[in-house]
C-alpha angles and dihedrals in degrees: 000000000000091000091054091050092048091050091050090050091049092051092048092049093049091046089053091050091049091050091048092052091045091052091048092051094046092049091051092044094228144057122224123214096257092048092051091047091053091046093051093045091052089046091054091051089046091054093046089052090055103265122121110128104101096020095064098032101046121355103048096044091053088072097047092251117141133184088247093066 
């Protein structure tokens, strides 16, 4: 039970970080290489933790990144 709660908290935290980066990039109007690298690394950890809903459907496609790359 505790493990499931911890996993859910991790996913929520990572989702928040991804959203924050997304908002920052959209406000600036561009994404630099280091920002994209950080975003994709967080996304990978997010997926490994069990999250993927908003990352694949909205956030990742906004940067022209596909799973085929």
